[in-house]
N, C-alpha and C positions, 0 to 999 in steps of 0.2 A: 219379314219373318212371320210365320203363322202363329196365331195366338195359341192354338191347341193342335199340334201336329198329330196327336193320337186320334182326335176326332176326325180330322181330315183323312187320315189313313183308314179309319173304320168306314167312312162314307164311300171311298173309292173302291173298297173291297167288296161292296155289296153286289149281288147278282143283278143283272139287267134282265128285263122281260120284254120280249118283242112279240107282237101279234101279227100273223100273216095268214090270210086266207083261211080263217077259222082255226088255226093252230097257234099255240103259244110256245115260245122258245125261251128258256132260261139260257143266259150266256154270261160271259165274264171277260174281263180284260185279259189280253194275251191270246185270245182266240180270234180267228179271222172275222172281221166285220161285226164287232160286238154290239154296236149301237143300232144297227138296222140290217135288214136283209140286203145283201149287195146287189147291184144292178145286173151283174152277170148271172147270178142264180135266178133272179126274177125273169130275165130274158129266156134262159134255158127252160124254166118251168112253163113259160108261155107257149113254147113250141114243142114240148115233149109229148110224144104219142105213146099211150099205154093201153093195154088191154086189161080187163078185170082180173085175169089170172096170171099176169106176168110175174116172173121171179126177177127181182131187180137187185142191183148192186150200186151203192153210192161210194165211189172211190175218193177218199179224202173228205169225209162227211162233215167235218167241223162239228157244230152243235146239232146237226141233223136236219137242216132245212130241206135239202133235196130228197134225202132218204125217207123222211117221214111224210113228205108230200106224195112221194111215189107209193108208199105203203098204203096211204089213205085212198089213192086213186086206183090201186090194184088190190082190193081187199081179199080176193081169192088166191093171190100169190103170196110170196114171202120176199121181204126186202132185207138185205144185209148192208149195214153201214160200217165202213172201216176207215180208220185214220191212224197215222203214225204217232199222233199226240195223245197221250193218255188222258189229258184234261178234256180234249175234244170228245173222246169216246165216253168219258164219264158224263159229260153234258148231253151228248146224243142219247145215252141210255136214260138219263134223268128226264129228258124231254119226251122220249118214247113212253115212259111210265106216266108222266104228267098228262099227256094227250090220250092215254088209254089206247095205244096202238099195239095190238098183240101179234100182228103179222110182220114184225120187224125184230131185228137183233143187231147188236153192236160187237165189234171185234177190233182189237188193237193189232194193226198190221202196217208194215212199211210197203205200200203198194199192195201187190197180190201175195206177198211172201207168206203170210200166215193163213190165207184163205184155203180151206180144205178143197180138194178137187170137186168141182161141181160146175154146172153151166147155168147161165142166166139168159133171160130174154132181152133185158135192157141193162146196160151199164151206163152210168153217168159220172161225169167229173167236171168240177169247176177247176180246171187245170191251173196249178200254181205256175207263175211265169218264170220263176228263178230256180228251178230244180236241175237245170242242165239238159241239153239235148239227148244225152245218153239215157237219162231217166225217162224222158218223154217217149223215146223209142221203146223202152222196156214196157211202159204203160200200153202202148199200141199193140205190141206183140202179145203181152199177157192178156189184154182185153180180148183179142182175137181167139186165144186159147180157151178163155172162160165163157165165151158166148155160145149159145145154141145156134145151129144153122138157122139163118134168117134173123138172128138177134142183132141188135143195134148198140153201138157205142156212141153216145152223145157226149160232146164236150162243149164247154164254153171257155173261151180264152180271150185275152186281150187281143184286140184286132191286129196288133203288131206281130202276133204269132200265126196269123192266118195262113201265110204262104208256107211257113214251116210245116204246119199240120196238113195243108193241101198235099204237099210232097210226101209227108209221112204216111197219111192215109192211103194215097195212091200206091206207095211202095208196099205197105203191109196188108191192107184190105183189098187192094186192086181198084179202088175208086174213092172218091171224096164227094160228099154232098154238103154244100154250104146251105144251111137252112135259113139263117138270118144274120145279116151283118149290120151292126149298129155303128155309131161313131166310136165307141170304146170297146165293144165286145162283139165276138162272132160266135154263133152257135153252128156246129157242124156235126156230121154223123157219118159213121162207116157201118155197113151192114155185112155180116158174115154170109158169104155165098155158100 
């Protein structure tokens, strides 16, 4: 039995702070990968190609790692970060303010549902593995609609979903580009023709 359960409870409720490539991220328990930037996001960022003026979307932003990294890399563009979890959106906005990134914003949205009609140069997502194939196809079709001609949808998935996304990108985008396959994660891209 714990000597002081209230003290233990107070300690585990504290925010965590992660530093990554010159940015600082506050996070908390219950969000994806609260102790460290996950390997999939790191891999995606290593292979992401951005122009200075790209308008970007981070679909399923969590506490903002991908979105804020894109906003910093494309200072003349604007980055929108969306997540269906209000705590994630709250932390992404907190991290945006903490890192003094003015060319980004946050929005509560289940997939693309609440995103106003607009088009992006780059959309990224660290695709959750357990949302179901129907939702994954919705992401693909919606991403295609929200991309500018020539725009790219980058994803990182567990490698076990690689064949599913190869088939899905070929059906929806007309092609599939595997950018990097690691032991656990695969980064892929579809470009709007």
